[in-house]
Every structure is written in structure tokens, then in C-alpha cells.
C-alpha positions as CSV (number, residue, x, y, z in Angstrom):
1,M,-10.5,-13.0,9.1
2,K,-12.0,-13.1,12.6
3,V,-14.2,-10.2,13.7
4,I,-15.0,-9.7,17.4
5,I,-17.0,-6.9,18.9
6,S,-14.7,-4.9,21.1
7,I,-15.9,-4.1,24.6
8,F,-13.0,-2.0,25.8
9,M,-12.3,1.7,25.4
10,I,-9.1,3.1,24.1
11,F,-7.7,6.5,24.6
12,L,-8.5,9.9,23.5
13,F,-6.7,12.5,21.4
14,F,-9.1,15.4,20.8
15,G,-9.1,18.9,22.2
16,C,-12.5,19.8,23.5
17,G,-15.0,22.4,22.4
18,N,-18.2,23.5,24.0
19,S,-19.1,20.2,25.7
20,S,-18.3,18.1,28.7
21,D,-15.6,15.5,28.8
22,K,-18.2,12.7,29.0
23,D,-19.1,13.3,25.4
24,I,-15.6,13.1,24.0
25,D,-14.9,10.2,21.7
26,F,-12.1,7.9,22.8
27,V,-9.6,6.6,20.2
28,Q,-6.1,5.2,20.3
29,I,-3.4,7.8,20.0
30,P,-0.9,7.2,17.3
31,D,2.5,7.7,18.8
32,E,5.1,8.8,16.3
33,Y,2.8,11.2,14.3
34,P,0.0,12.0,16.7
35,P,-3.0,14.0,15.4
36,K,-2.6,17.7,15.9
37,K,-4.1,18.8,19.1
38,I,-7.0,21.2,18.7
39,N,-8.5,23.4,21.3
40,L,-11.8,24.5,19.8
41,P,-13.2,27.9,20.8
42,L,-16.6,28.3,22.3
43,C,-19.6,29.2,20.2
44,D,-20.2,32.3,22.4
45,E,-22.8,34.8,21.3
46,S,-21.0,37.5,23.2
47,N,-17.9,37.0,21.1
48,S,-17.9,39.4,18.2
49,R,-15.6,37.1,16.2
50,V,-18.3,34.4,16.2
51,L,-20.8,33.9,13.4
52,F,-23.6,31.4,13.7
53,I,-24.5,29.7,10.4
54,K,-28.1,28.5,10.3
55,N,-28.9,28.7,6.5
56,M,-27.3,29.1,3.1
57,K,-27.4,32.9,3.3
58,D,-25.3,32.9,6.4
59,W,-22.5,31.2,4.4
60,E,-22.2,34.4,2.3
61,N,-20.2,35.9,5.2
62,I,-17.6,33.1,5.3
63,N,-14.9,35.5,4.0
64,D,-15.7,38.3,6.4
65,K,-12.3,39.2,7.9
66,K,-13.9,40.3,11.1
67,K,-15.3,36.9,11.8
68,T,-13.0,34.0,12.6
69,I,-15.2,31.4,14.3
70,F,-18.1,29.9,12.3
71,C,-20.4,27.8,14.3
72,V,-22.5,25.7,12.0
73,E,-25.9,24.3,13.1
74,A,-27.0,21.0,11.7
75,G,-28.6,21.2,8.3
76,N,-28.1,20.5,4.6
77,Y,-25.9,23.3,3.0
78,Q,-25.1,21.5,-0.2
79,A,-27.2,23.6,-2.5
80,K,-24.0,25.1,-3.8
81,V,-20.3,24.8,-3.0
82,I,-19.1,27.3,-0.3
83,E,-16.1,29.2,-1.6
84,I,-13.5,30.4,0.8
85,K,-11.2,32.7,-1.1
86,N,-8.2,34.9,-0.2
87,T,-9.1,34.6,3.5
88,S,-6.6,33.3,6.0
89,G,-5.9,33.0,9.7
90,T,-2.5,32.7,11.2
91,K,-0.6,30.0,13.0
92,N,-1.6,31.5,16.4
93,N,-5.0,32.6,15.4
94,P,-6.6,30.2,12.9
95,R,-10.1,30.5,11.5
96,Y,-12.6,27.8,12.5
97,I,-15.6,26.0,11.0
98,I,-17.1,23.9,13.7
99,L,-20.3,21.9,14.3
100,N,-22.5,23.6,16.9
101,N,-24.8,20.9,18.1
102,K,-24.2,21.0,21.9
103,N,-22.2,17.8,22.0
104,N,-18.7,16.7,20.9
105,S,-19.4,13.3,19.3
106,H,-17.7,12.3,16.1
107,P,-20.2,12.9,13.2
108,A,-19.9,9.2,12.1
109,K,-21.8,8.5,15.4
110,L,-24.5,11.0,14.9
111,D,-28.0,10.7,13.2
112,A,-28.3,12.3,9.8
113,K,-30.4,15.1,11.3
114,E,-27.6,16.1,13.6
115,L,-25.0,16.6,10.8
116,A,-23.9,19.8,9.0
117,N,-23.6,18.7,5.3
118,V,-21.5,21.1,3.3
119,N,-19.1,21.2,0.4
120,L,-16.1,23.6,0.9
121,R,-13.7,25.0,-1.7
122,F,-10.6,26.8,-0.4
123,E,-8.5,29.0,-2.7
124,N,-5.5,31.0,-1.5
125,S,-6.7,30.5,2.1
126,N,-4.5,29.3,4.9
127,Y,-4.7,28.3,8.6
128,W,-8.3,27.0,8.8
129,I,-9.5,24.3,11.1
130,I,-12.5,22.4,10.0
131,D,-14.0,20.2,12.7
132,R,-16.9,17.8,12.6
133,M,-18.3,18.8,9.2
134,S,-20.0,16.2,7.0
135,A,-20.9,15.5,3.3
136,M,-23.5,12.9,2.8
137,N,-24.9,12.1,-0.7
138,S,-22.6,14.7,-2.2
139,K,-22.5,15.1,-5.9
140,N,-19.8,17.8,-5.7
141,T,-16.2,17.6,-4.3
142,P,-16.7,17.6,-0.5
143,M,-13.5,19.5,0.2
144,L,-11.0,21.1,-2.3
145,F,-7.8,23.0,-1.6
146,L,-6.2,25.3,-4.2
147,H,-3.0,27.1,-3.3
148,S,-4.1,26.7,0.4
149,S,-1.8,25.6,3.1
150,N,-1.6,24.9,6.9
151,N,-5.2,23.7,7.1
152,I,-6.5,20.9,9.3
153,I,-9.5,18.7,8.5
154,N,-10.5,17.1,11.8
155,R,-13.2,14.6,12.5
156,H,-14.8,14.8,9.1
157,F,-17.4,12.4,7.9
158,I,-18.2,11.7,4.2
159,D,-20.7,9.0,3.2
160,N,-22.3,7.9,-0.1
161,F,-20.4,10.3,-2.5
162,Y,-19.0,10.5,-6.0
163,K,-15.5,12.0,-5.4
164,G,-13.5,12.7,-2.2
165,I,-11.2,15.3,-0.8
166,I,-8.8,16.9,-3.3
167,I,-5.6,18.8,-2.5
168,R,-4.2,20.7,-5.5
169,D,-1.6,23.2,-6.7
170,L,1.1,24.2,-4.3
171,S,-1.0,23.4,-1.2
172,H,1.4,22.5,1.6
173,N,1.3,21.4,5.2
174,N,-2.3,20.3,5.2
175,T,-3.6,17.6,7.6
176,I,-6.5,15.3,7.4
177,Q,-7.0,13.5,10.7
178,N,-9.5,11.5,12.7
179,S,-12.0,11.3,9.8
180,R,-14.2,8.7,8.4
181,I,-14.8,8.5,4.6
182,Q,-17.0,5.6,3.4
183,N,-19.1,4.2,0.6
184,M,-18.0,5.9,-2.6
185,S,-20.8,5.4,-5.2
186,E,-20.4,2.6,-7.7
187,L,-20.2,5.3,-10.4
188,G,-17.3,7.1,-8.6
189,R,-15.5,3.8,-8.2
190,K,-16.0,2.8,-11.8
191,D,-14.8,6.3,-12.9
192,D,-11.5,5.5,-11.0
193,L,-11.9,8.3,-8.4
194,T,-10.2,8.5,-5.0
195,C,-11.2,9.2,-1.3
196,I,-8.2,11.5,-0.7
197,L,-6.3,12.8,-3.8
198,L,-3.2,14.9,-4.2
199,H,-3.5,16.4,-7.6
200,P,-0.9,18.7,-9.1
201,R,-2.0,20.5,-12.3
202,D,-0.1,22.1,-15.1
203,N,3.2,23.3,-13.9
204,Q,2.3,23.2,-10.2
205,T,4.8,20.5,-9.3
206,E,4.9,20.4,-5.5
207,I,2.5,19.4,-2.8
208,K,4.6,19.1,0.4
209,N,4.2,17.9,3.9
210,T,0.6,16.5,3.6
211,Q,-0.3,14.4,6.7
212,I,-3.0,11.8,6.6
213,I,-3.3,10.5,10.1
214,N,-5.7,8.2,12.0
215,N,-8.5,8.1,9.4
216,E,-10.8,5.3,8.2
217,L,-11.3,5.0,4.5
218,H,-13.8,2.3,3.6
219,N,-15.2,1.1,0.3
220,C,-13.5,3.7,-1.8
221,N,-11.9,3.0,-5.2
222,D,-8.4,4.2,-4.2
223,G,-8.3,5.1,-0.6
224,F,-5.4,7.5,-1.1
225,Q,-3.6,8.5,-4.3
226,A,-0.7,10.9,-5.1
227,L,-1.2,11.6,-8.8
228,W,1.4,11.9,-11.4
229,R,2.0,14.4,-14.2
230,N,3.3,12.9,-17.5
231,G,6.8,14.2,-18.1
232,I,6.8,16.4,-15.0
233,D,8.8,15.6,-11.8
234,V,6.2,16.1,-9.0
235,N,7.6,16.5,-5.5
236,Y,5.5,15.0,-2.7
237,E,8.2,15.3,0.0
238,G,7.0,15.0,3.6
239,L,3.8,13.1,2.7
240,V,2.9,11.0,5.7
241,L,0.2,8.3,5.8
242,Y,0.1,7.0,9.4
243,A,-2.2,4.9,11.5
244,N,-5.0,4.8,8.9
245,D,-7.5,1.9,8.4
246,I,-8.2,1.5,4.6
247,S,-10.4,-1.3,3.5
248,V,-13.0,-2.7,1.1
249,D,-15.5,-5.4,1.9
250,S,-17.1,-8.2,-0.1
251,S,-20.1,-6.0,-1.1
252,L,-17.8,-4.6,-3.8
253,Y,-16.6,-8.0,-5.1
254,T,-17.6,-9.3,-8.5
255,N,-17.2,-12.4,-10.7
256,C,-14.8,-10.3,-12.9
257,N,-17.5,-9.8,-15.5
258,G,-19.6,-7.1,-13.8
259,S,-21.8,-9.2,-11.6
260,K,-21.7,-8.9,-7.8
261,N,-20.3,-11.9,-6.0
262,P,-19.2,-11.7,-2.3
263,N,-16.8,-14.5,-3.0
264,G,-15.6,-13.1,-6.3
265,E,-11.9,-12.7,-7.3
266,C,-12.5,-9.1,-8.6
267,S,-13.8,-5.8,-7.2
268,Y,-15.1,-2.5,-8.4
269,S,-12.1,-0.9,-6.6
270,E,-8.4,-0.6,-6.9
271,N,-5.9,0.1,-4.0
272,A,-5.6,1.3,-0.5
273,I,-2.6,3.5,-1.3
274,D,-1.5,4.4,-4.8
275,I,1.8,6.4,-5.0
276,K,2.8,7.9,-8.3
277,M,6.0,10.0,-8.0
278,G,7.9,10.6,-4.8
279,S,10.0,12.9,-2.7
280,N,12.9,15.0,-4.1
281,N,14.3,15.4,-0.6
282,V,16.1,12.4,1.0
283,N,15.8,14.2,4.4
284,N,12.0,14.5,4.0
285,K,10.8,11.2,2.6
286,I,7.3,9.8,2.0
287,I,6.3,7.8,5.0
288,I,3.6,5.0,4.8
289,K,3.6,3.6,8.3
290,K,1.4,1.7,10.8
291,N,-1.6,1.5,8.5
292,N,-4.1,-1.4,8.5
293,L,-5.0,-2.3,4.9
294,W,-7.3,-5.2,3.8
295,G,-9.8,-6.6,1.4
296,F,-8.3,-5.6,-2.0
297,R,-9.0,-7.6,-5.2
298,K,-8.1,-7.4,-8.8
299,A,-10.1,-4.6,-10.4
300,D,-13.1,-5.5,-12.5
301,T,-12.6,-3.7,-15.9
302,T,-16.2,-4.4,-17.0
303,N,-17.9,-1.1,-17.9
304,S,-15.3,0.7,-15.9
305,N,-12.1,2.8,-16.1
306,L,-10.3,0.5,-13.7
307,A,-7.1,-1.4,-14.2
308,D,-5.3,-2.9,-11.2
309,A,-4.0,-6.2,-10.1
310,G,-5.4,-5.9,-6.6
311,A,-2.6,-4.6,-4.4
312,A,-3.0,-2.9,-1.0
313,I,-0.1,-0.6,-1.8
314,V,1.1,0.2,-5.3
315,V,4.2,2.3,-6.2
316,H,4.8,3.3,-9.8
317,Y,5.8,6.0,-12.4
318,G,9.0,7.1,-10.7
319,V,8.8,7.1,-6.8
320,K,11.9,7.8,-4.8
321,N,12.7,8.3,-1.1
322,L,9.8,6.2,0.2
323,Q,9.5,4.3,3.4
324,I,6.9,1.6,3.8
325,S,7.1,0.2,7.3
326,E,5.1,-1.4,10.1
327,N,1.9,-1.8,8.1
328,T,-0.5,-4.6,8.6
329,I,-1.7,-5.9,5.2
330,F,-4.0,-8.9,4.8
331,N,-6.8,-10.5,2.8
332,S,-5.8,-8.9,-0.5
333,T,-4.7,-10.2,-3.9
334,I,-1.3,-8.5,-3.6
335,G,0.4,-7.0,-0.6
336,I,2.9,-4.4,-1.9
337,I,4.0,-3.9,-5.5
338,S,6.3,-1.6,-7.3
339,V,5.7,-1.8,-11.1
340,D,5.4,0.2,-14.3
341,K,8.0,2.9,-14.6
342,E,6.1,4.5,-17.4
343,N,8.2,7.4,-18.7
344,A,10.6,7.4,-15.7
345,S,13.7,5.3,-15.5
346,Y,12.4,3.4,-12.5
347,A,9.2,2.5,-10.6
348,M,10.8,2.8,-7.2
349,L,14.3,4.2,-6.2
350,D,16.2,4.6,-2.9
351,S,13.5,3.2,-0.7
352,Q,12.7,0.6,1.9
353,I,10.0,-1.9,2.7
354,S,10.5,-3.0,6.3
355,D,8.8,-4.4,9.4
356,N,5.5,-5.0,7.6
357,F,3.1,-7.8,8.6
358,I,1.7,-9.3,5.4
359,S,-0.9,-12.0,6.0
360,N,-3.3,-14.2,4.0
361,I,-2.4,-12.8,0.6
362,L,-4.2,-14.5,-2.2
363,K,-1.4,-14.3,-4.7
364,Y,1.8,-12.2,-4.3
365,P,2.9,-10.9,-0.9
366,L,5.7,-8.7,-2.4
367,I,6.5,-7.7,-5.9
368,V,9.5,-5.4,-6.5
369,N,9.8,-4.6,-10.2
370,E,11.8,-1.9,-12.0
371,A,13.3,-0.9,-8.6
372,F,16.8,0.2,-7.6
373,N,18.6,0.6,-4.3
374,I,15.9,-1.1,-2.2
375,L,16.0,-2.5,1.3
376,I,13.5,-5.3,2.1
377,S,14.0,-6.0,5.8
378,K,12.3,-7.5,8.9
379,N,9.0,-8.2,7.1
380,I,6.7,-11.0,8.2
381,I,5.0,-12.9,5.4
382,I,2.5,-15.4,6.8
383,N,-0.1,-17.8,5.5
384,S,0.4,-16.7,1.9
385,P,1.2,-20.1,0.2
386,N,0.0,-19.5,-3.4
387,E,3.0,-17.7,-4.9
388,K,6.6,-17.1,-3.9
389,W,6.9,-14.6,-1.1
390,L,8.9,-12.1,-3.1
391,T,9.1,-11.5,-6.9
392,L,11.9,-9.4,-8.4
393,D,12.0,-8.3,-12.1
394,E,14.3,-5.8,-13.7
395,S,15.6,-4.6,-10.4
396,K,19.1,-3.9,-9.1
397,N,20.9,-3.4,-5.8
398,I,18.3,-5.1,-3.6
399,S,19.1,-6.1,0.0
400,I,16.8,-8.8,1.4
401,Q,17.5,-9.4,5.1
402,N,16.0,-10.6,8.4
403,N,12.6,-11.4,7.0
404,K,10.4,-14.1,8.5
405,I,8.5,-16.3,6.1
406,V,5.7,-18.4,7.8
407,N,3.6,-21.0,6.1
408,S,4.4,-19.5,2.7
409,I,6.6,-20.4,-0.3
410,E,10.2,-19.9,0.7
411,E,11.7,-19.2,-2.7
412,I,12.2,-15.8,-4.3
413,A,11.2,-15.4,-8.0
414,Y,14.0,-13.7,-10.0
415,K,13.8,-12.3,-13.4
416,S,16.3,-9.9,-15.1
417,S,17.6,-8.7,-11.7
418,S,21.1,-8.2,-10.5
419,D,23.1,-7.3,-7.3
420,V,20.6,-9.0,-5.1
421,R,21.7,-9.9,-1.6
422,E,19.9,-12.3,0.8
423,E,20.9,-12.5,4.5
424,N,19.4,-14.0,7.6
425,N,15.9,-14.6,6.3
426,L,14.1,-17.2,8.4
427,F,11.5,-19.7,7.4
428,Y,8.9,-21.4,9.6
429,E,6.1,-23.9,9.0
430,N,3.7,-22.4,11.5
431,E,3.0,-19.3,13.6
432,K,3.8,-21.0,16.9
433,D,7.4,-21.7,15.8
434,A,7.8,-18.2,14.5
435,N,6.9,-16.7,17.9
436,L,4.8,-13.9,16.5
437,S,3.1,-11.1,18.4
438,D,-0.7,-10.5,18.2
439,K,-1.6,-8.1,15.4
440,S,-5.2,-7.6,16.4
441,F,-6.5,-4.0,16.1
442,V,-9.7,-2.0,16.6
443,T,-11.4,-0.4,13.6
444,N,-14.6,1.6,13.2
445,K,-13.1,3.7,16.0
446,F,-15.5,6.6,15.4
447,S,-18.7,4.6,15.5
448,N,-19.2,1.0,16.4
449,R,-15.8,-0.4,17.4
450,V,-14.8,-3.8,16.0
451,K,-11.7,-5.8,16.8
452,I,-10.1,-7.6,13.9
453,S,-7.4,-10.3,13.9
454,P,-5.7,-10.4,10.5
């Protein structure tokens, strides 16, 4: 792929806090699911609702009902996990945890000495806004939600960590936006951990309306995973992954036998997005849209708990009512795959894969196995000539229409599939003939911007 330093500025989303406009970070605004607008309160000493946090002892007052604005000075507060329990704001009057460092820069831009490093655990606590917190070199879970809803993590920064953010147990309507999570430890990746994880436990079978918007997840094992429960129908309705950049680079690649190799065919990592189980509400589907996903390789199983073929997006264990659309996927072993129904009767059901740009795939651009009632439409498969552009196995009622296949193998691989309809799919030898639009984008939005052309 081509990498060019970007010299232009793109537009802002953030509400402002106690700083001037000149300090605000500028990022591109996602259109369909824009980040939630936040107007941060001032860290005003005359406001009785404000508590300034300067040391670990100050955190003991985090559940004080009389305080609603917690202004955190830079420092390392990771001596123990901060527990926020049975303490909630309201929709109109949320509670705030905000960095108080006299500027409004994204923490991914700041020096380590300017960060507030803290691990937070929310239990039965709703309507919190957490802005510009960090977790560097964390050995604990940086952020955990239990039975906690309507919270917003905004402009978070996590670097060099073992495990990522976890949302559990009937926690609904939570948003993670405008955040940078990078460099999961090798041990965390080998242990098959995740940067952002939805994790239902026991009989807690719903985590609804989670929004993951405009984040950067780099060098994780899985960037995002919605976990399954064996024998339990988990409902992830309303899950949205929109306008995220999720990637791994060659520093994670190996020779498939445990030795690092920047040109290796394997990696100590798995997927960008791993969906296990779906939405039980056809009117509130899971949406995976307008994400940029790249760099994924077959998982190196040597001395690890990993097992994956190297897909950017993997769907399995019974996922229904899923929309995968308008994503840019490139430089990966597999683009999108549905596979492995496990104890369900399908891997993917009543779903669509549409309008995706899938480029420079090392093996399989699209694999749709054990899937039923699927629309595959208006995708562009380009410069992926090593395997047939679409593989179908044990699938039924598949509509394949209006796709563009460019410099890739034209045939579809069928096996044990029925009721497959092909219509108006077009094939081109080169990009010029296909009349394709430019898919370049800017990543590292929160630090040193880089333009990438997939």
C-alpha cells in the first residue's frame, strides 16, 4: 500500500471544554452515525459540584452523589482499579470524568507526563461521560462496564496493555468514540484477548445498542469482538461499528512458527471485527459500515491460543440480521468470511454484504459458508487474483448481483449450495476500465495524520 504524509486538515466534531478553539483536534465527521456531541463543563473551583482529583485518595470520593464533575490532573492512578458503583447521572445531567490539563488535545497527541492514567470499573452506574482519560502500560482492564448503560467513552487513549475495554451483562446504549487503542502486549494477543469486547455472562443474554464510532484500533489481537455463549441466544441488536480504522502492521507478522518476520504469512493476531451471534430484532440490525480494515494475516498458533484464517471480518456461531456495507478492506489474507455454525443451525442468516471495497486480498476476498438468505451486492473486488472472488459452501438462497470484479478471478466457487442467483455482475481487467473512485483515507487522525491509498 502507498503511504503519504497528509498535509491537509479535516473537520472537527468535538464539543469544547475549558480551552480555546485553537487547541481543538480536527477530525473528519462521520455522517450517518456522527459521534455524540459533548459540551464539557468547566473545571471551576467555585462550582460545588466539581471535585479536583490530584492523587489516589481523591478518587475515594468518586461515588459522592453531591459531586458530578471530576476534573483529573495528569498522573498515574493505576495503583488500584477505581470502582464506580451504584452512582448515576441522568440524560440531562450526566456525571463527568475529564482531563484537567489546560488544553483540549487528544491524549494520543500528549506526552506521557500530561496523561491521566486510570483503570475504571462501572457497576450499576449510568450516564457517565469519560473524556480524555488514558491507560498506558496497564495490567488491569482499562475500562469495564457491568449492568451500566448510557455511558460515553470519548477521546480515550490506551497503549501497551494486556486486555482492552469490556462491556458486560445487560449494559445497553454505551458509546465508545474518537478513541485510540494501540499496541496490545504480545502476551495479550497470544492469550486471544480483544481491544473492545462485548461479553455476556451466565444468563445475561442482551447487550443492546452499543456504538463504536470513529475510533482507531491498532495492533490488537481482535480489534472488536461480540462474544458468544454456548447454547444461549445472545442478542446484540443495535450494535453499530462505524467509521473505525482497525489495523495490524508487519511488526506482528511471523513465519508461522513463532519467529517474527515482517514479510511473514502469519501474525500473532486474529481479526479486525469478530461477530459471534447477532440481532434478534430485524428492525434493529447489527451495522458494520464505513470502516477501514487492513493488515490481517493467518494466526500463528505457536505457543498461543490463537486460531484464525486471517480475515478482516469474521461472522460465525449463529449471526442474524447483519449489514456489512461500505467498508474498505485490503492487504489481508481474507476479506470477509462467514463460517462455523458451531451449535447453531447457521453461521449467518438474513443478512447482507454490500457496497464494500475489497482490495489486494492475499487469498479469499469473500467466503460465505453455512449462510442462508444473504444478499451480496455492489461490492468491488479488486487486485485479488489468487483465489476465486467468492466461495460458497453449504449455503442457500444467496443473491449475487451488481458486483464489480477487477483484476481478480471471475468464477465463483460452489460447494453444496443451492438457490444461488447471479445477476449483472461485471468483470474488468484493470481499474481504469472499471471507472473506480479514489478510496484514499486519512488515518492516525488523533496524532500524526497519514494518508493511505488501499
